[in-house]
Each structure stands twice: as structure tokens, then as C-alpha cells.
N, C-alpha and C positions, 0 to 999 in steps of 0.2 A: 510768592505762592510756593515755591520750592521749599520752604522752609516748614511748610503747614505740613509734606509728607511723612506717613510713618518713619519711624527711624530705622527697619530696615530696609527701605526702599532708598531712601537717602545713602546708606552705605553703601549700594549696589552701585549707584550712581557716583559716587566719590571715587570709589575703586576703579572704575571705570575711566573717570576723568584723569588721576594721577598716574593711571599703570602705564607702564614704559619699561621699554626693553633696554635704554641706555643706563648703565650703572652708574652709581655716583659713589665716588671715593666718601666715606661717610668722617672722614677726618675735618672734611670740609665744611660739613654740616654742624659739627659739633664745637662749638665757638671756645671752649675754655681748654680744649686740649690741642696742644701743638701738636701740628701735623708733622707726620714722619721724613723728614728731610733727607735721609738716606736713601728715600725712593723718588726717584726724578720722573715719575711718571706725570702723564700730561693732565691739565686741569679738565673737569667736567663742570663747565660755566653756568650748564642750564637748568636753575634754581626754581622755574618757572612751576613745576609740579609742588616744590615745595610752599612757594609762596601761595599758591591755590589751597593747600593743605591748611597753612598755619594762619591765611590771612582772613578766614572765612567768617560769620559770626559765633557770637560765643557759644552757641548750643551745638552750632556746624564744628567748630573747631577741634574737639576731641574725636569725632566722628573721621575727619578729614586728615588727622594724624595718624588714627589707626589704620586709614585705609592707605596712606601713604607708605607707611613702615610694612605694610603687608604686601604690598605688591611691588614694591621697589626695588631693583637687584642694587646692593650695595657691595662697596670693595672694601674690606675690611682684612688688612693685614692682620698676622700673629702678635706682633708686638703692639697694634693699635687695638686688638682685643684683649690684651690685658690690660693695659689703661683704662679700656670700659671697663672691665671686671672693676678694676680698681674705684673706680666713679661710684659704679654702682655700691660696693660695701662701704662707702663713706656716708654719714650723714650729710644729707642735703642742705644746703642754705635756704633759707626760706624763700619762695619764689625763684626758685633755681630751674630756670627753662630747658638749660644743659642736663641737667641729671633729670629733669621731665623724660626729655627727648630721648637719653640714654636708655631709660626704663621701657618706654613706647618700644626702644628699638629691641630690648631684649626679649618682651613679651611677643611680638607679633611677626619680626622679620622672618620670611623663609626662605630667600634667594640671596647667597653671600657668594662673593669671589674672594677667594684668597690668595693674595699674589705672596711667591717666597722667592728672597734673593738669592742668589747664586750660591755664593759660597757657603749661608749659614741655610741651604733649603733643604737640607737633611735633618738639621735639628728642628727646624720649621715645620715639617712634615709630622715629628711627633705630637706637636701642638695641637693638632685636627678635632679631635675627640674634644677637646676645650669648646669647641664651637658647635657642637651637639648636645653637650651638657649645658652651656650656658644659654644656647639660644632653642628655647620647648618647641619653638614652632617650624623649626628648620627641616625643608624638604628639599634644597636642592643646592649642593655644595660644588662648585665650579673650583678647579686647582689652577694657578696661576703662575708656573714653575718660573720665574724668570732668570733662566741659566744661559750665562753668556761667556762666550770662549776666553778664558785666561790671558789669550794672546792679543786678542781684540775690542777694546772697550766697545761693545752695541749699547744703543740707544734703548731703553726700555719702550717698549712699541706702547702705542695706542690700544688700551683693550678692545675696539671696535673694529680694530684689524684684523682681530683673533679670529680663529676658528673654533668653537669649543666641540670637542666629541664625546663621547661617552667612554667612561673611564675602562681599561681592559679589564679582566676578568682575574688576570695575574696582580692588577694594581688594587682593586676590590677587595682581592682575599689578604693580601698585604696590609692594606689598610685596617680590616678585621681585624690582623694581628696585633696592631698596637692600641684596639680598642674603640673603634670607631663601629657602632652598629650601622652596618650598610644595609640594613633590610628596611629601615626606615629613610634611606636619603637616596635620592638619585645624584650620583659623584659623577661630573663631566671634568674633563681638562682640556684648559685654552691652550693649544698651538698655534704657531705663525701660519700664514696662508704662505709664506715662502718655505718653496720646498726644502731648501738646505738648511734653513734654522730649524725648520720643525725637526729633520733630520737629527740634527745635532741634540735638540733638546730629548727628544726621545732617547737617543744613544747614551746621553748623559743619566739620563732617569734610570735604566737599564743598567748601566755600567757602574752608579755611584751611588744611587738613591735606593734603587730595590734592595740590593744586598745589604745596606742600613738596615733596612727597615725590616728584612726578613731576620736579622740579627736580632734586632731588639722586640720582634715578636717572639721568637725562640725562647729568649730569656724570660719574657712576660708568662709565657705559657708555662716554661719550668717553677717560676714561682708561683702561681696559681695551682698545680697541680700538688704543689708541695702543701699548701696549705691544710 
């Protein structure tokens, strides 16, 4: 009976079924790309939503996949985003499911979590505009700075133990300076619920990341004014 419903109603039903707040590390889904081994992030093993979206009837499968990529929050590091862009630019193999999934991701994904590793976080901030130019439907970009003290090796936390909060106006202004169109995005920052760890990350952002972004933004503004 479900398959007899109009396409619009089926799409709404499928979006409701596969919607969820638990993010998925996209590298676990795109099978032909090696997961970023430098990031010791915990697994997010619940693929139930994906099984529902991709294993239904031939007519419903495109609707299910589109609903999945539209409603699911995805963890995509800057490094992995570059790999996905490379896949998209290459001619896909015949009947390449992975290439098709990557194409659907770029067309429909709206909720992205961008983890940035400690020592390279400053340079990875500069890649954030690529998320916006690559993902045409992007609505929410959550920054996940993994800033660990050089003196102590902290394990990278499970994202679900963090507390996203809106980016400050100062950070939004700095991101706009490096080329991010903040008028089109909700920008959050995911911090630890542990007060001391959160304080360390906030202090590190202000002391190391913000000055770098400010410098790059000024350089960019000078180049643009000289055109």
C-alpha cells in the first residue's frame, strides 16, 4: 500500500523515518575511500537508517537515499572532503554505487560536522569555504575543533558527549573574512561538556586560531581591494 502513495507523501514519510540526530562519519559509508586513520574517532555503528534508505524497493530507493542525505548530520573532515571532491571530479566506473552516493551527498546534505585536528586546526579552518561551495544545500555547519594540550594526549571524544553552541559574533566575523558566507549558514561550535576541557579549547581558539584567521582575512581583503 505504501508504494501506491504519491511521490511527495512518500518523500515526507521517508524523511521522517531516516531523520536522526546521531551523526554518521561519512568515511564509514563511502566504501572506496580509506577512512582517515589519523583521527582516532569512535565508531558510529548504527547504519539502520541507511539500510532502510538503500534497501527498499527500486522505486523508493532514490527517494530513500535523497531523504537520508538531506536529513542526516554527517561528520566530514576537511581532508575527507577533499577526497570526496576528487571522487566527484573523476569519471565514475559503470554502476558505481559509491560515486552515486557521493553525488547525492553533494547535492542534498544540509547538516555537516567538521572536525579539525589539534596542530593543523588553524590551516583546516581556511578550508571551511569549500564546504559551502561544494555543498549547495548546506544549512548548518558545526565546527568540531579537536584541540589537545601538547603536554597530555587526550583521547578524541565521542561527538555525542559534546555540546554544540552558536558561534560567537567574533568567530562569525573571522569566518566571513576568510570567505564563508555566514548569511546563508547557521554556524555552531562543538565543545566538551567538561568545563576545564571546554575552557582549554576556547582559550586555544582565541590565542592561536583567531589571530591567524584575522591575519588571513586582512590579507584577503587587501588582495580584493587591489583588483
